[in-house]
SEZA-936595 format. One record per residue: x, y, z of N, C-alpha, C, CB in turn. Coordinates in pm, whole numbers, plus 50000, padded with zeros to 5 digits. Glycine has a CB too. Example, Ala and Ser with C-alpha at 12.3 -4.5 7.8 and 13.67 -1.06 7.14 Angstrom:
// SEZA-936595
513194943150780512304955050780513204967050780511314955350905512854977550708513674989450714512905000350787514084994050572
***
This chain:
// SEZA-936595
190083953383657190343967583589190563963383446191723976683652190003971183329190243969583189191763971883156189353979383109192353962683091193843967683022193833977282904194653955182964194803984582882194873991982762194133986182646196213993682726194793972082628194033970482510193023963082506194663966882421192443957382595190803952682635190023970082594190593946382867190223979082627189833994282595189533992982459191014006182620190813993482394190903993982266189963982982179192313992582244190473968982185189323965782167187983965282158189383963382183187293968182233185833975482295185723987682195185923981882485186763994882243186594005582125186624004082003187344013982123187553995181964187333991981782185563981381759189263977281710185443969781839183923969181823183063976881825183443963681884182963983381888181974002981909182084008881798182694017082028183094008381730183564014881597183354028181676182624011881435183974032481808184134047481871185754048381889183214049682039185704062581815187044071481807187074083481911187184078081655188154083582009187974095182104188394105382074188414094182212187734118081985188174127181929188224140082002187594127481828188314132582168188284146682251188764156182222188704147382355190314152182248191494159982279191414173182092193304144482304191114166181993191714177481882190034186581894192294168681670189204184681934188144190581956188854202382065186924179982007188974195282178189024206882252190664220782241188844198782407191314210082180192744215682156192894229582082193524205382073191884233682020191614251881978191384262082079190254254681891190404253482176190194262882299191554262982400188784257182389192244253182362193444254982464194174264982440194344244582473194504261182333195434274582254194584289182268195644271082056193714289482237193284298282263193434308482414192344293682229192904295882500192774300882665194544307582693192314282982801195584296082557196924301082711197554311782622198564285482782196564316182468197184332682450196614340882500197284338882328195354338982535194344353182668193444354282535195434375582748192654349982426192154355082296191014351182332192684350482157190544362182403189124357982463187784360182341188824369282614188104371682215187254379082164186824361782050188014397082093188334356081996188284341681935187774332281961189084336581927187954328782104187004317182172185584320382220187684311882299185054337782218183724336782209183004334982071183294347482268183964333481994183314334181845183444319381801184184345381729184264312181855184594299681863183914285781938185634301881904183704286682019183824279282158182204271382122183964292182331182044261982115181204255582075180954236682186181724256181910180574241482288180834225882345179744219982409181954224882452179144207682327177754206282393178104189682391176134213482295178064191982593177894175382645177524168582614177484170982721175994169982613174954164082639174894156882471173714174982704175744158582353175884151682212176794146682206175874157982102177144144082307179194132082310178324117982357181134138682517179124112082290178564100982285179484095582352178194095682168179814088282483180744083182588180604067682544180264087182759179984064582501179834046682470179984037282597181164040782361179654043482750179424040682847180954040582887178524029882855182174043782903183074049082897183774039283087182664067582863183154055583084183104058183261182294047783365182284073183289181064056583328180004050783409178384050283300179894062083565177884036583367176614039883261175394049483240175994030583258175434059083351174784069583357175324082883318174414069583465174414087883217174764098483122175674111483202173244104083056174944111583318174604126083384176374125883453172864126183533176594116283506177864110683505179044109383488177884107083485178614104383334179774103983214180024125483239178794095582987179054128583184178944146283139179834149483256177124156183145179974146183421180224155683499181954147483501179044157583651182174136883495183614132383465184594139383360183504118983421183514140783262184214148383170184114165483183183694143383037183494169083233183724188483294184804183783405181854199683397185024180983485186054178883528187044177183454185964171783591187694170783394188694167583308188814182883213188254152583219187634184783181187794195583094188314210883131186604196383042187854210283242188154222583348189374219183380187234224583485190454211783464191614209483490192414208483360191654198783571191614207983218192654211683106192604227183060192364202282972191724231883101191614247483069192444255483184189894252883070192854249883313193574252883428195144251783346193214241183569195224238683289196714239283232197184249183143197014227983163196224252083063196054258682932196484274282972194384256982869196044277383103196344288783177197034294583216196134289783234197224283983317199154281883353200144284883262199664266783376199984277283141200824281783043200694290482992201014276282969199694299683000199264310382976199924321683037198134309782998200834321183157200994327483226200254328383362201014334783163199074324183391198624329783505199174318383585197064333383514198834329683703199584325483830199274310383929199324337883922199734297783930199404285183900198074285384060201104272583895198914290184181197624292184301196114294684244197954306684401196664309384144194984316384114194514305884040194764332484015194794299683960194434290383828193964276883920196014286783702194154272784026193974262484129192584264884190195134263084241192834281684212191624286484318190094291184214192344303684425190524289184079189524294083955188984277383923190554303683788189734265183921189534253083875188304254584031191144240283853188914255984150188084246684246186874255884268188894242084399186714267284237185414275284236184604269984116185674291784222184854263584016184434257583883183884242183947185924256683753184764234984015184244225384008182794220384175185694216883981183074232184263182494235284401180964237684310183344251184510180894247084164179254250184134178854240284091178784260784037180174228184001179724213583955179094202684059180994206783897179354204784144178684197984266177204201784291179474201784395176874214084251175584213984263174584217484153175424220884355175164212484040174624209783910173574200183947175664204383801172564198083927171274187283886171284183383761169844192583900171094189983655171004180583512171774186083436169674179083434171764178183293172714181083197172674195283142172574171683093171684201183147171424216183083171974224183147170114221583073172814227183234173194233683324174864228983308172314230783457175384217183259176844217383233177434227783141177194204883181176874227483001177814236382915177934249182976177324238382770176934254182994177404271483040178144269783186175754284283066178564257883235179994261383358180894260483253180464248683510181074251283142182064248483108182514261083022181984235983055181424270482981181774279382887182054292182971180684280682778181234291383089181984302783226183184301183223181654300383392183814292483255184834285783324185664288183199184564269983385185514287183101186554287582958187054300182925185824283182819185724310782932185764320682917186954330283047184304322382905186454323283167187044335083321188624329483296186194329983549189174318683273190314312083232191124323183151189954298883148190754325283028191024333082942191334346682946190314331782882190304352783001189964366283065191444366483147188344366883172191844361983269192634360283345193744359883293192414352083408193804352083189195404348083077195614361083042195254336982906194584370382983194484383082895194914391383001192994387382823194284393783114194904401383201196224401283220194464399783299196394388383294197964388983327198844393083242198494377583357198834390983071199554395982984199314408382971199504390382882198914410383009198444428182983199214436583085196574432183015198994427383250199764435183319201334432883356199104436183419201754420983247203314413483261203834426883260204024401383124205324427583348206194438283359207134439483301206544440083450207504422783310209154420583196210184422083313209584436483040209884425183429211214420783562210434408783638211634436683709211334399583684211354388483773210774397283905212994380483788211554402083930211544411284101209714417884140212964431184080209654424684013208794429784015207144418984003209224439283921207264413083933206614404583901206214391584043207404400583777207354388184079207154381284213206454386884298208214378684277206934396984299206164410884425204744408584399206534431484386204554410584306202684410184241202334401284271202154410184092202864384984290201934376484258202494374684439202024363884104203314377984484202564378284649201744388184711203534378284751201684394784614200314407384685198964405084696200084420584602199154392184561197714389784512197154377784623197694383884333198264371084657198234357184706198154364784851199654345084664198534374784882198034380885068197044392385033199654389785190195854394784974195344403784942194444409885068194764400184826193764397685113192874401085243194054404485351191774386485300195304398885396196014401885487196354417785518197034394285462197324422885624197774431785648199004432985621197504433685737199534426885481201214429385422201484443985457201474427185230202984447085467203474455285480204714459685312203904451785624205194467385307206374471585238207854461785232206654484685307207464460885368208494450185419208434439485384208574447885535207084431385428206914418085377207024417285221205564412785423207164424285181206944421885016208454418584982206264437184915208884432085015210554429185011210764419085049211484436785082210724414785138211844403285198211574389685101211504398685391210014391085033209844378884933210694378984840208614377684866211394390984769211844389584673213384390884684211214397184597213884384984782215054388784783216134398684758215204383784753215724409184737216414422884693216204432384825215614430284542216904444384816216514456384881215334463684860217354464084865214584471284964213754481084925213334488684880213604483884940214894497384826215344505084789215404499384598216554507584888216124486784586216224484984493214584483184375217144475484521213684474784505212444469084455211664480984426211714459184554211844491184516211124505184483211174508884333211834517584565213044507584321213014516184202212424508684074214474521184173212314493584065212114485583960210094486283963213074468383993209664489484077208734496484042208054504784021208494495684050208834511384007208714525883922209054527383778209604535983981209804522983760210204516383646209644509283562210894510883664208884498083584208264490183534206944491683513208494481783581206034496283634204934497383623204634515883652204334485883720205584523483670205034538583689204354540483811204054542983580203784534383889203564531384047204814531184141202904517084063204114534084308205704526684332204494516484414207474537284448205214510684508204654497984561203534499684629205494491284643203204506584709201664511084794200614515084647201944529684930200924521784585200224526084486199754514784403200954535184416200404497684362200164491984287199204482784368201224488284220199914482284487198894471784611197684480184620199614469484799197444489784635195864496484656195114495484540195824512484691195964495984415195744494784266194654478884297197594492884152195724472584291195424453184311193894456084435197504440284433194294455284489193034462284612191654463284551193394480084665192124474284515190334486784413189744470384323191274508584190190834466784225190124458284118190144443284224191164457283937190124440484280189744430084349188204430384447190954428084429188004448184490186984450084535186054450684401187064461084626185984454584305185364454884203184484443884146186154457784135185364435584153185254418284164184034414784243186634410684248184564420384368183504412484462182264420284487184114408984608182414433884449180984442584427180414437084309181144459684402180484434284203180014423884114179534410284113180694422784058180434403684185180204387984190179614384684322181604379384171179814392684460179404389384592178124398384651180664391084680177524392784744176564402384834177044408184922175554397184897178764410384969178774415885072179154430785034179604408585162179124436285200178244447985221179864457285158177404450985425179234469985087180914473585088181604479185228181194486184973181154477685369181874479485423182674468385506181414487385464181984452685467182354443185458183734444185333181114435385442183784448185227184984449985131185754457685204184744456184991185474464685191186734474085257187604467585348186224486385341186894461885491187544455985568187964444485536187064455785660187454431985437188414424485417189894425885320187724415585386189664437685298190934444385209191834448185259190784454385139191474453585384192404458785431192734477085476193104453385345191364485085399191234495385392191224501385551190184496785305191244509985620191034514985696189444519185765191764521785660188884524285694187534527085703186854526185592187314538085750185094523585580184714525785442184854536685340183674524285445184944549985431185234563685407186364562485339185334572585523187724558285363188684558485277188704546885204189794560885332187914536785171188274528485074187274534384970188184512785111185694541684971185314549784892186044558484846184524553984925186854566884911188064577384849188924568684708189474581385004189744560084777190534551184700189804546484594191034540584773188554542484593187774536284485186974547484413186804524984543186764560384405186534565184300187964571384217185474574484333188464571384317189744579284254190404569884123191064581584390190124555484151190924547684014189404545383968192174530084040188384541583979187774538983922186744548083823187514532583991187024559783888185914570483855184394571083934185604568183702184334561884006182634558884056182724552884179181664547883957181844558384281181684551284454181664537284409180004555384564182024529084522181584514984494180064510984482182134506884600179184520084560177734518584507177404520484402176944524484554178014530984335177554532184172178054519984086178234546584097179134517084132179794504384043179224495684012180714497784085178394491884189177714475784192176224485184138177644463984401175874492284154174234496184050174694492583899173614517384049175774499383852175674499583712176194482983629176694513383668177054478183744177034464683701175854456283731178104458483752175254457483787173874453083818172884452883670173234464183938172784465283609171934466583506172384461883334171604480983521174404457283366174334447883224173974436483198175294445883172
***
């Protein structure tokens, strides 16, 4: 294995300076701040134009893969620093890396990097908008997110926060304007929106997955929160 001094000498002989950090650092800050508009205007990552000087592999595609893994993890750290719940950030990074394993040519890598930079940034933005300012409410909300497909009860949620059910119910109403049950239902509907847009799961499958007793009740709740039926929502998103 080469020592750091050997690598430095090789880089000096090749007149190579690794500027990756300084190139990525502005994007790191934008993701951490949840500034999606600015990120969209400024992001310009073109991996195929980067000269890696065979630093990891003599195969350029392999080098691009390795750098992409590094970038995804960097974006994940930025998102966590921006307030995104670490398990959620890890799920997104894992999803990106699974997609990376399916990529077969250089042209597909740049769009993947940009897609997940935007996704991390958007998640941070949403997290900041949803921030309630109360640690007990935040902890309960994160518990609901990580158990979104499970049949959790208010008692389950309360037990996770180490305060009484009455106290937590009062805090939820104070900081979110919703009851715990209303908050959970809305969280499940927002999850359903994403599933309708990004998967081929049927409406009945989504309703069952998100613990709605039947499709009719799911449709009723979905329409009440979004103003349209699940089917209409999916059709609308498909045309965008």
